[in-house]
C-alpha positions as CSV (number, residue, x, y, z in Angstrom):
1,M,-29.8,-15.5,36.5
2,T,-28.7,-17.8,39.2
3,I,-25.1,-19.1,39.0
4,L,-23.9,-22.4,40.6
5,E,-20.1,-23.1,40.6
6,A,-19.4,-26.7,39.7
7,R,-17.2,-29.0,41.8
8,P,-14.6,-31.1,40.1
9,Q,-15.6,-34.1,38.1
10,T,-19.1,-35.5,39.0
11,E,-19.7,-33.8,42.3
12,R,-22.4,-31.3,41.9
13,R,-23.9,-28.5,44.1
14,T,-27.7,-28.7,44.0
15,A,-28.7,-26.6,46.9
16,E,-30.2,-23.2,46.4
17,T,-31.3,-23.9,42.8
18,P,-34.3,-21.9,41.6
19,A,-37.7,-23.3,42.6
20,S,-38.6,-25.8,39.9
21,D,-39.8,-29.3,39.3
22,S,-37.6,-31.9,41.0
23,D,-37.3,-33.7,37.7
24,V,-35.7,-30.7,36.1
25,R,-33.2,-30.4,39.0
26,A,-32.4,-34.1,38.8
27,W,-32.0,-33.9,35.0
28,V,-29.7,-30.8,35.3
29,D,-27.6,-32.6,37.9
30,Q,-27.4,-35.7,35.7
31,V,-26.3,-33.8,32.6
32,A,-23.8,-31.7,34.6
33,A,-22.3,-34.9,36.0
34,L,-21.9,-36.2,32.4
35,T,-20.7,-33.1,30.7
36,Q,-18.6,-31.6,33.6
37,P,-19.2,-27.9,33.0
38,E,-17.2,-25.3,35.1
39,R,-20.4,-23.7,36.3
40,V,-24.2,-23.9,35.9
41,V,-26.4,-20.9,35.2
42,W,-30.1,-20.9,35.6
43,C,-31.7,-18.4,33.2
44,D,-34.6,-16.2,34.3
45,G,-35.3,-14.4,31.0
46,S,-34.7,-10.9,32.3
47,D,-33.4,-8.0,30.3
48,R,-30.4,-7.9,32.7
49,E,-29.6,-11.5,31.8
50,R,-29.7,-10.7,28.1
51,H,-27.3,-7.9,28.7
52,E,-24.9,-10.2,30.7
53,L,-25.0,-12.9,28.0
54,T,-24.3,-10.3,25.3
55,Q,-21.4,-8.9,27.3
56,V,-20.0,-12.4,27.7
57,L,-20.1,-13.0,24.0
58,L,-18.5,-9.6,23.3
59,D,-15.7,-10.2,25.8
60,E,-15.0,-13.6,24.2
61,G,-14.9,-12.1,20.7
62,K,-17.9,-14.1,19.5
63,L,-20.0,-11.0,18.7
64,I,-19.1,-7.8,16.9
65,R,-20.9,-4.7,18.1
66,L,-22.5,-2.9,15.1
67,N,-22.6,0.9,14.6
68,G,-25.2,2.1,17.1
69,E,-26.2,5.0,14.9
70,Y,-27.3,2.7,12.1
71,R,-28.2,-0.5,14.0
72,P,-28.6,0.1,17.8
73,G,-28.3,-2.8,20.1
74,S,-27.3,-5.1,17.3
75,Y,-24.4,-7.5,16.7
76,L,-22.8,-9.7,14.1
77,A,-21.6,-13.3,14.6
78,R,-19.4,-15.3,12.2
79,S,-19.8,-19.0,12.3
80,D,-17.3,-21.7,11.4
81,P,-17.5,-22.5,7.7
82,D,-18.3,-26.0,8.7
83,D,-21.4,-24.9,10.6
84,V,-23.6,-22.7,8.5
85,A,-26.9,-24.5,8.0
86,R,-29.1,-27.4,9.1
87,V,-27.5,-30.7,8.5
88,E,-30.3,-33.0,7.4
89,S,-28.0,-35.9,6.8
90,R,-27.2,-35.8,10.6
91,T,-30.7,-35.2,11.8
92,F,-32.3,-38.4,13.2
93,I,-35.7,-39.5,14.4
94,C,-35.1,-42.2,17.0
95,S,-38.5,-43.7,17.5
96,T,-38.8,-47.1,19.0
97,S,-40.0,-48.5,15.7
98,R,-38.3,-47.8,12.3
99,D,-41.8,-47.8,10.6
100,D,-42.9,-45.0,12.9
101,A,-40.1,-42.8,11.5
102,G,-41.0,-43.7,7.9
103,P,-39.0,-43.6,4.7
104,T,-38.4,-39.8,4.6
105,N,-36.6,-39.7,8.0
106,N,-33.1,-40.9,9.1
107,W,-33.9,-43.5,11.7
108,V,-31.6,-44.9,14.4
109,D,-32.6,-47.2,17.3
110,P,-33.0,-44.9,20.4
111,D,-30.9,-47.0,22.7
112,E,-28.1,-47.1,20.2
113,M,-28.3,-43.4,19.6
114,K,-28.3,-42.6,23.3
115,H,-25.4,-44.9,23.9
116,E,-23.4,-43.1,21.1
117,L,-24.4,-39.6,22.3
118,T,-23.6,-40.3,25.9
119,G,-20.1,-41.0,24.9
120,R,-20.0,-37.8,22.9
121,F,-21.4,-35.6,25.7
122,A,-19.1,-37.1,28.3
123,G,-16.9,-34.2,29.3
124,S,-18.0,-32.1,26.4
125,M,-18.6,-28.9,28.6
126,R,-15.4,-29.0,30.5
127,G,-14.3,-25.4,31.0
128,R,-17.6,-24.0,29.8
129,T,-20.8,-22.8,31.3
130,L,-23.9,-24.9,31.3
131,Y,-27.0,-22.7,30.8
132,V,-30.4,-23.9,32.0
133,V,-32.9,-22.3,29.7
134,P,-36.6,-22.9,30.7
135,F,-38.9,-21.7,28.0
136,S,-42.5,-21.6,26.7
137,M,-43.4,-22.2,23.1
138,G,-46.4,-19.9,22.8
139,P,-47.6,-17.4,25.4
140,V,-46.8,-18.5,28.9
141,G,-49.9,-20.3,30.2
142,G,-51.6,-20.3,26.9
143,R,-54.1,-23.0,26.1
144,L,-52.1,-24.1,23.0
145,S,-48.6,-23.5,24.5
146,K,-46.0,-26.1,25.5
147,L,-43.0,-26.0,27.8
148,G,-39.4,-27.1,27.4
149,V,-36.0,-26.8,29.1
150,Q,-32.8,-26.5,27.0
151,L,-29.4,-27.2,28.5
152,T,-26.6,-25.6,26.4
153,D,-23.0,-24.7,26.7
154,S,-23.4,-21.8,24.2
155,A,-24.1,-18.3,25.3
156,Y,-25.0,-17.5,21.7
157,V,-27.7,-20.1,21.8
158,A,-28.9,-19.0,25.2
159,L,-29.2,-15.4,24.1
160,S,-30.9,-16.4,20.8
161,M,-33.4,-18.6,22.8
162,H,-34.3,-15.4,24.7
163,I,-35.4,-13.9,21.4
164,M,-37.0,-16.9,19.8
165,T,-38.9,-18.2,22.8
166,R,-40.4,-17.0,26.1
167,V,-37.6,-17.8,28.5
168,G,-38.0,-17.4,32.2
169,T,-39.2,-18.5,35.6
170,G,-42.8,-18.4,34.4
171,A,-42.1,-21.6,32.4
172,L,-40.5,-23.2,35.5
173,A,-43.5,-22.3,37.6
174,L,-45.8,-24.2,35.3
175,I,-43.5,-27.2,35.2
176,D,-43.5,-27.1,39.0
177,A,-47.3,-27.1,38.9
178,G,-47.2,-30.4,37.0
179,Q,-47.3,-29.4,33.3
180,S,-45.4,-31.7,30.9
181,W,-42.2,-30.4,29.3
182,V,-39.7,-31.4,26.6
183,K,-36.0,-32.1,27.4
184,A,-33.6,-30.4,25.0
185,L,-29.9,-31.0,25.5
186,H,-27.3,-29.2,23.4
187,S,-23.5,-29.0,23.3
188,V,-21.2,-27.5,20.8
189,G,-18.9,-30.5,21.5
190,S,-15.8,-28.4,22.0
191,P,-14.5,-28.6,25.6
192,L,-11.9,-26.1,26.8
193,I,-10.2,-28.6,29.1
194,D,-8.9,-31.9,27.6
195,D,-8.7,-35.3,29.2
196,D,-5.3,-34.5,30.8
197,G,-6.7,-31.3,32.5
198,A,-4.9,-28.8,30.1
199,R,-6.9,-25.7,29.2
200,H,-7.1,-24.6,25.6
201,P,-8.1,-21.3,24.1
202,D,-11.7,-21.0,22.8
203,S,-12.6,-20.2,19.2
204,E,-14.9,-17.5,17.9
205,W,-17.4,-20.2,16.9
206,P,-16.9,-23.4,18.7
207,C,-18.3,-26.6,17.1
208,N,-17.4,-30.1,16.3
209,P,-17.0,-31.7,12.9
210,D,-19.2,-34.7,14.0
211,K,-22.8,-33.5,14.4
212,Y,-25.9,-35.1,15.7
213,I,-29.4,-33.7,15.9
214,A,-31.3,-36.6,17.5
215,H,-35.0,-36.6,18.3
216,F,-36.6,-39.1,20.7
217,P,-40.3,-38.7,20.0
218,D,-41.5,-41.5,22.4
219,T,-39.8,-39.9,25.4
220,R,-40.1,-36.2,24.2
221,E,-36.3,-35.5,24.1
222,I,-33.9,-33.8,21.8
223,W,-30.1,-34.3,22.0
224,S,-28.1,-32.0,19.7
225,F,-24.3,-32.2,19.6
226,G,-21.6,-30.5,17.6
227,S,-23.3,-27.5,16.0
228,G,-23.9,-23.9,17.1
229,Y,-26.0,-23.0,14.1
230,G,-29.6,-21.9,14.9
231,G,-31.5,-24.6,13.0
232,N,-29.4,-27.3,14.8
233,A,-29.0,-25.6,18.2
234,L,-32.0,-23.5,18.9
235,L,-34.0,-26.5,19.9
236,G,-37.3,-24.7,20.5
237,K,-37.5,-24.1,16.8
238,K,-37.6,-27.0,14.2
239,S,-36.6,-29.7,16.7
240,F,-39.3,-29.0,19.3
241,A,-41.9,-26.9,17.5
242,L,-42.1,-29.3,14.5
243,R,-40.4,-32.7,14.9
244,I,-41.3,-33.4,18.5
245,A,-44.5,-31.3,18.5
246,S,-45.8,-33.0,15.4
247,V,-45.8,-36.3,17.4
248,I,-47.4,-34.7,20.4
249,A,-50.0,-33.2,18.1
250,R,-50.7,-36.6,16.6
251,D,-51.2,-38.1,20.0
252,E,-53.3,-35.2,21.3
253,G,-55.3,-34.6,18.1
254,W,-54.0,-31.3,16.9
255,L,-51.5,-30.1,14.2
256,A,-48.0,-28.7,14.4
257,E,-47.2,-27.2,11.1
258,H,-44.5,-25.4,9.1
259,M,-46.9,-22.6,8.3
260,L,-47.0,-18.8,8.4
261,L,-50.0,-17.0,10.0
262,I,-51.4,-13.8,8.7
263,K,-54.5,-11.6,9.4
264,L,-56.2,-10.3,6.3
265,T,-58.6,-7.4,6.7
266,S,-61.0,-6.2,4.0
267,P,-61.8,-2.6,3.2
268,V,-65.0,-3.0,5.3
269,G,-63.1,-4.2,8.3
270,R,-63.8,-7.9,8.0
271,P,-60.9,-10.0,9.4
272,F,-59.7,-13.3,8.0
273,H,-57.0,-15.4,9.6
274,L,-55.0,-17.6,7.1
275,A,-52.3,-20.2,7.6
276,A,-50.0,-21.0,4.7
277,A,-47.3,-23.7,4.1
278,F,-44.6,-23.1,1.5
279,P,-41.3,-24.9,0.9
280,S,-38.1,-22.9,1.0
281,A,-37.6,-20.2,-1.7
282,C,-41.3,-20.1,-2.4
283,G,-42.2,-16.6,-1.0
284,K,-43.1,-17.6,2.5
285,T,-41.6,-14.6,4.4
286,N,-42.8,-12.2,1.7
287,L,-46.4,-13.4,2.2
288,A,-46.1,-13.3,6.0
289,M,-45.1,-9.6,5.8
290,L,-46.9,-8.6,2.6
291,R,-47.7,-4.9,2.0
292,S,-50.9,-4.7,0.0
293,T,-51.1,-2.9,-3.4
294,L,-54.9,-2.9,-3.2
295,P,-56.5,0.1,-1.5
296,G,-58.3,-0.8,1.7
297,W,-56.8,-4.3,2.1
298,R,-54.4,-4.9,4.9
299,V,-52.2,-7.8,5.8
300,E,-50.8,-8.2,9.4
301,T,-48.2,-10.7,10.6
302,L,-49.0,-13.3,13.2
303,G,-46.1,-15.6,12.4
304,D,-43.6,-16.3,9.7
305,D,-42.6,-19.9,10.1
306,I,-44.5,-22.2,12.5
307,A,-48.1,-22.6,13.5
308,W,-49.8,-24.9,16.0
309,L,-53.5,-25.5,15.2
310,R,-56.1,-27.1,17.6
311,Q,-59.9,-27.4,17.5
312,G,-61.5,-24.9,19.9
313,E,-64.6,-25.2,22.0
314,D,-66.6,-23.6,19.2
315,G,-65.6,-26.5,16.8
316,R,-63.4,-24.3,14.7
317,L,-59.6,-24.6,14.1
318,W,-57.6,-22.1,16.2
319,A,-53.9,-21.4,15.8
320,I,-50.9,-19.8,17.5
321,N,-47.4,-18.9,16.4
322,P,-45.4,-20.7,19.1
323,E,-42.3,-18.6,18.5
324,A,-41.5,-15.2,19.9
325,G,-39.0,-14.1,17.2
326,F,-37.9,-14.4,13.6
327,F,-34.9,-16.4,12.5
328,G,-35.0,-15.1,8.9
329,V,-32.8,-15.7,5.9
330,A,-31.1,-12.4,5.1
331,P,-30.0,-12.7,1.5
332,G,-32.7,-11.6,-0.9
333,T,-34.4,-9.6,1.9
334,G,-34.5,-5.9,0.8
335,E,-36.5,-2.8,0.7
336,S,-38.1,-3.7,-2.7
337,T,-38.8,-7.3,-1.8
338,N,-39.8,-7.2,1.9
339,P,-39.8,-3.7,3.4
340,N,-41.5,-4.9,6.6
341,A,-38.6,-7.3,7.3
342,I,-36.1,-4.5,6.7
343,E,-38.0,-2.2,9.1
344,T,-38.1,-5.1,11.7
345,I,-34.3,-5.4,11.9
346,W,-33.7,-1.7,12.6
347,G,-32.0,-2.7,15.9
348,N,-31.9,-5.2,18.7
349,T,-30.9,-7.9,16.2
350,I,-28.3,-10.6,16.0
351,F,-27.0,-11.1,12.5
352,T,-25.1,-14.2,11.6
353,N,-22.8,-14.6,8.6
354,A,-23.7,-11.3,7.0
355,A,-21.1,-9.0,5.5
356,L,-19.8,-6.0,7.5
357,T,-19.6,-2.5,5.9
358,D,-16.7,-0.1,6.5
359,D,-18.9,2.0,8.7
360,G,-20.0,-0.8,10.9
361,D,-23.3,-2.0,9.5
362,V,-24.4,-5.3,7.9
363,W,-25.0,-6.0,4.2
364,W,-26.0,-8.9,2.1
365,E,-26.9,-9.6,-1.5
366,G,-30.4,-8.2,-2.3
367,M,-30.4,-5.8,0.6
368,T,-29.8,-2.7,-1.5
369,D,-29.7,-1.9,-5.2
370,T,-26.3,-0.4,-4.8
371,V,-23.5,-2.8,-4.0
372,P,-20.8,-1.4,-1.6
373,G,-17.4,-1.0,-3.0
374,H,-15.7,-2.7,-0.1
375,L,-16.8,-5.1,2.7
376,L,-15.6,-7.6,5.1
377,D,-17.3,-10.8,3.9
378,W,-19.0,-13.3,6.2
379,T,-15.6,-14.9,7.0
380,G,-14.0,-11.5,7.8
381,A,-12.0,-11.4,4.6
382,D,-11.8,-8.3,2.4
383,W,-14.4,-8.3,-0.4
384,H,-15.2,-6.1,-3.3
385,P,-17.5,-6.5,-6.4
386,G,-16.1,-8.7,-9.0
387,L,-14.5,-11.3,-6.8
388,G,-17.0,-13.9,-8.0
389,R,-18.1,-14.9,-4.5
390,P,-21.0,-13.6,-2.3
391,A,-20.2,-11.2,0.5
392,A,-22.8,-12.7,2.8
393,H,-23.3,-16.4,3.2
394,P,-26.4,-17.5,1.2
395,N,-27.9,-18.8,4.5
396,A,-27.0,-15.7,6.5
397,R,-29.6,-15.0,9.2
398,F,-31.2,-12.4,11.4
399,T,-32.6,-13.1,14.8
400,V,-35.0,-10.5,16.1
401,S,-38.1,-10.2,18.3
402,A,-41.4,-10.5,16.4
403,A,-42.8,-7.6,18.4
404,Q,-40.5,-5.3,16.4
405,C,-42.2,-6.1,13.1
406,P,-44.3,-3.1,11.9
407,S,-46.9,-5.4,10.4
408,I,-47.3,-7.5,13.6
409,A,-51.0,-8.1,14.4
410,G,-52.4,-6.9,17.7
411,D,-53.6,-10.4,18.5
412,W,-50.4,-12.3,17.6
413,E,-49.9,-13.3,21.2
414,A,-53.6,-14.2,22.0
415,H,-53.5,-17.0,24.6
416,D,-56.3,-18.9,22.8
417,G,-54.9,-18.2,19.4
418,V,-56.9,-17.0,16.4
419,P,-59.6,-18.8,14.4
420,I,-58.4,-20.1,11.0
421,D,-60.6,-19.3,8.0
422,A,-58.4,-20.8,5.3
423,I,-55.2,-22.9,4.7
424,I,-53.0,-22.2,1.7
425,F,-50.4,-24.5,0.2
426,G,-47.8,-23.4,-2.4
427,G,-44.8,-24.4,-4.3
428,R,-42.5,-23.1,-7.0
429,R,-43.8,-24.4,-10.3
430,A,-42.9,-22.9,-13.7
431,S,-45.7,-25.0,-15.4
432,N,-48.8,-27.1,-14.7
433,V,-50.0,-25.5,-11.4
434,P,-52.4,-22.6,-11.7
435,L,-52.0,-19.3,-10.0
436,V,-54.7,-20.2,-7.4
437,L,-57.3,-22.8,-6.9
438,E,-59.7,-23.9,-4.2
439,A,-60.0,-27.5,-3.0
440,R,-63.4,-29.1,-3.3
441,S,-63.2,-30.7,0.1
442,W,-60.9,-31.2,3.1
443,D,-59.7,-34.5,1.7
444,H,-59.0,-32.8,-1.6
445,G,-57.0,-30.2,0.3
446,V,-55.0,-32.8,2.1
447,F,-54.2,-34.3,-1.3
448,L,-53.0,-30.9,-2.5
449,G,-50.8,-30.6,0.6
450,A,-49.4,-34.1,0.3
451,T,-48.4,-33.5,-3.4
452,I,-46.7,-30.1,-2.9
453,A,-43.6,-30.0,-5.1
454,S,-41.2,-27.4,-6.6
455,E,-39.3,-27.7,-9.8
456,Q,-35.5,-27.9,-9.7
457,T,-34.0,-24.6,-10.8
458,A,-30.3,-25.5,-11.2
459,A,-28.3,-28.5,-12.3
460,A,-26.6,-28.6,-8.9
461,E,-30.0,-29.6,-7.4
462,G,-30.6,-32.4,-9.8
463,A,-32.3,-32.6,-13.2
464,V,-33.6,-29.1,-14.1
465,G,-37.4,-29.2,-14.1
466,A,-37.6,-32.4,-12.0
467,L,-40.0,-32.3,-9.1
468,R,-38.7,-31.9,-5.5
469,R,-41.4,-33.2,-3.3
470,D,-42.1,-31.5,0.0
471,P,-45.4,-32.6,1.4
472,F,-47.1,-29.8,3.5
473,A,-43.6,-28.2,3.4
474,M,-42.9,-30.7,6.2
475,L,-40.5,-33.2,4.6
476,P,-37.5,-32.3,6.8
477,F,-39.6,-31.6,9.9
478,C,-42.2,-34.3,10.4
479,G,-41.3,-36.3,13.4
480,Y,-43.0,-39.5,12.3
481,N,-44.1,-41.5,9.2
482,M,-45.3,-39.0,6.6
483,A,-48.1,-41.3,5.4
484,D,-49.4,-41.5,9.0
485,Y,-49.2,-37.7,9.1
486,W,-51.4,-37.5,6.1
487,A,-53.9,-39.8,7.8
488,H,-53.8,-37.6,10.9
489,W,-54.8,-34.6,8.7
490,V,-57.7,-36.6,7.3
491,S,-58.8,-37.5,10.8
492,V,-58.6,-33.8,12.0
493,G,-60.8,-32.9,9.1
494,E,-63.4,-35.5,10.1
495,R,-63.6,-34.1,13.6
496,L,-63.9,-30.5,12.3
497,G,-66.6,-31.4,9.8
498,A,-68.5,-28.4,8.6
499,N,-66.2,-26.1,10.7
500,A,-63.1,-27.0,8.7
501,P,-61.4,-24.1,7.0
502,K,-61.3,-24.0,3.3
503,I,-58.1,-25.1,1.6
504,F,-56.4,-23.4,-1.3
505,Q,-53.3,-23.8,-3.5
506,V,-51.2,-21.0,-5.0
507,N,-48.3,-20.7,-7.4
508,W,-46.6,-17.3,-7.8
509,F,-44.0,-18.7,-10.2
510,R,-45.8,-19.8,-13.4
511,K,-43.8,-18.9,-16.5
512,G,-44.7,-18.2,-20.1
513,A,-43.2,-19.9,-23.1
514,D,-40.6,-17.1,-23.2
515,G,-39.4,-17.9,-19.7
516,R,-40.7,-14.8,-18.0
517,Y,-42.8,-14.9,-14.8
518,L,-46.4,-14.3,-15.7
519,W,-47.5,-13.0,-12.3
520,P,-45.9,-9.9,-10.7
521,G,-45.9,-11.4,-7.2
522,F,-44.8,-9.6,-4.0
523,G,-47.4,-7.0,-2.9
524,D,-49.7,-7.9,-5.8
525,N,-50.3,-11.3,-4.2
526,I,-53.0,-9.5,-2.3
527,R,-55.1,-9.8,-5.4
528,V,-55.1,-13.6,-4.9
529,L,-55.8,-13.2,-1.2
530,E,-58.8,-10.9,-2.1
531,W,-60.2,-13.7,-4.2
532,I,-59.7,-16.2,-1.4
533,A,-61.6,-13.9,0.9
534,S,-64.4,-13.7,-1.6
535,R,-64.6,-17.5,-1.5
536,L,-64.8,-17.4,2.3
537,E,-67.6,-15.0,2.1
538,G,-69.4,-17.1,-0.6
539,T,-69.4,-14.3,-3.2
540,E,-70.8,-15.6,-6.5
541,P,-69.9,-16.2,-9.2
542,A,-66.3,-16.1,-7.9
543,A,-65.3,-19.6,-9.0
544,V,-65.7,-22.2,-11.6
545,D,-64.9,-25.9,-11.4
546,G,-61.9,-27.2,-13.2
547,P,-60.1,-30.6,-13.3
548,L,-57.7,-29.6,-10.5
549,G,-60.1,-27.6,-8.3
550,R,-62.2,-24.4,-8.3
551,V,-60.5,-21.4,-10.0
552,P,-61.6,-17.8,-10.4
553,A,-64.4,-17.1,-12.8
554,D,-63.9,-14.6,-15.5
555,G,-63.5,-11.2,-13.9
556,A,-63.4,-12.5,-10.4
557,L,-59.7,-11.9,-10.0
558,D,-58.7,-8.2,-9.9
559,V,-55.8,-7.8,-12.4
560,S,-56.5,-4.1,-13.1
561,G,-53.3,-2.1,-13.7
562,L,-51.0,-5.1,-14.0
563,G,-50.7,-5.1,-17.8
564,L,-51.5,-8.8,-18.1
565,T,-52.6,-9.8,-21.5
566,D,-55.5,-12.2,-22.0
567,A,-53.0,-14.8,-23.2
568,D,-51.0,-14.3,-20.0
569,L,-54.1,-14.7,-17.8
570,D,-55.1,-17.8,-19.8
571,E,-51.6,-19.4,-19.3
572,L,-51.7,-18.7,-15.5
573,F,-54.7,-21.1,-15.3
574,A,-54.0,-23.4,-18.2
575,V,-54.2,-27.2,-17.5
576,D,-52.5,-29.6,-19.9
577,P,-54.3,-32.9,-19.4
578,A,-51.4,-35.0,-20.8
579,A,-48.8,-33.2,-18.6
580,W,-51.1,-33.7,-15.6
581,Q,-51.6,-37.4,-16.3
582,A,-47.8,-37.8,-16.3
583,E,-47.7,-35.9,-13.0
584,A,-50.4,-38.3,-11.7
585,D,-48.1,-41.2,-12.5
586,L,-45.3,-39.5,-10.6
587,T,-47.7,-39.0,-7.6
588,E,-48.7,-42.7,-7.7
589,E,-45.0,-43.6,-7.7
590,F,-44.4,-41.2,-4.8
591,F,-47.2,-42.7,-2.7
592,A,-45.9,-46.2,-3.4
593,G,-42.8,-45.4,-1.4
594,F,-45.0,-45.3,1.7
595,G,-46.5,-48.8,1.2
596,D,-50.0,-49.5,2.5
597,R,-49.8,-46.6,5.1
598,V,-51.1,-44.0,2.6
599,P,-54.7,-43.2,3.5
600,T,-57.3,-44.5,1.2
601,E,-58.7,-41.0,0.9
602,L,-55.6,-39.9,-1.0
603,H,-55.7,-42.8,-3.4
604,A,-59.4,-41.8,-4.0
605,Q,-58.4,-38.2,-4.7
606,L,-55.7,-39.4,-7.2
607,A,-58.2,-41.6,-9.0
608,E,-60.7,-38.6,-9.2
609,L,-57.9,-36.4,-10.6
610,R,-57.2,-39.0,-13.3
611,S,-60.9,-39.2,-14.1
612,R,-61.4,-35.4,-14.4
613,L,-58.3,-35.2,-16.6
614,A,-59.6,-37.9,-18.9
615,E,-62.9,-36.1,-19.2
616,K,-61.1,-32.9,-20.3
617,Q,-59.0,-34.9,-22.8
618,G,-62.1,-36.7,-24.1
């Protein structure tokens, strides 16, 4: 860690900065002149630096040290109630052309946005420290990795970036050697010194009621103002790894996806690498850390949230997890639902907006079967059962190194990634969508991804049962026009040809007429993965053709010991032609919102679906 004291106002000291690309130095000087921090710290990624950042946060009262006996090296942060989640309404794609952003993104002209934000950032770091955080998404020097530099006035963000990315001088050395990099600028927007020079006390969670998370895909920049929450402030995550990276991937011919990565190993030792896209609340983390209930089958974790996929020299699709840590949702994570996640957070973890037990540990709803009799809730207020409010915030988080996960795969940091055998799409559907099906072709698989939807489960979300579209689970994260994104997927498939991985769709949430879930889920999802593996190996007769795709043949899906009745199994794969014709109408209406940019291949797939449904009805 190299510290540079700032001179008053815009005079900057630039001598003796760490060796780095001159463009980085010039940018840091430019930002420091605008934001006027008290000092500039260049981060080196060392363990000593992590300790120093942690101590700063403890001294400032922004972290609470947890009981070292229960949770060694771990801390709790409490955010401002106004800063607890991603703010999609304040997230912008500032492409030169509005059409490039498309109808699913908030677009602002880039010049207008930079003018607005320049005014917001002016003096925003007075009295604070500007941290220069050089980082690599993916292993440093890896073939699929990318570089960035985040400037932030939040020690919490700098410390979290150490966990979530590969921070350090290695990234700067590659920039110095000429590799491209992404600029990521962040401020909590809460200066400690006002315009008159008076110093004010800091808060436990500084932020600003006016928030902006602005992306400039044409110049590869991110400007984030006003929020300290991870999804808005850890700019290597959704902002870089998805919104900006998706544009880079489009331009360079690869894919940046909101996907988990797992390694599935059969009883005879055959490995399969799978990528899977799920919208929120659809079982993504549970699949990423699944514990098999079938003897001999093993699932290992490669990544829980983001995957970058690129065609390799062998013609196949290869993937990495560009992140180094997990930024997981805590509520609902428990020993019975995700034991691997619970074991991952044994220590060395930053918890945000969890409840605090009387003996200095964290707790949240779903963590244990027994609810504590007293807690301090996520705001620090006394809590006990029966108050009618949750103890932990529903979006409480844990930030932890992926290396601590007991199910982490040995090749999770392979520089060239792993070869992808199958891609899986899933949503939360109480009806219509079968438990599992295989796409007939790559284009059919793209159609399945483009039409991912979940059914609304509460009136607060909208009409109960209405479809919430989330194509490829990328709706909030695609950095350009979604229809162009679908076309890019089609073109990637054309290049892959016969080397393209098979594509599948799953639905763990099908319900019976009585409202109960028909499939047990969790560890028993390995049974679906086993069938997928059989399709990758070409085992026959593992599948039969249906109107929606290929589904397991009779006896091909192992349901032994589950207690499923024949009626339950039939309902898990039932296709109602009339209901699906109505859904096809909704899909046509959805596509119409993108005008003539929807690729013809998807219109052809919709026409084929209608034809197959008509045959079944006829």
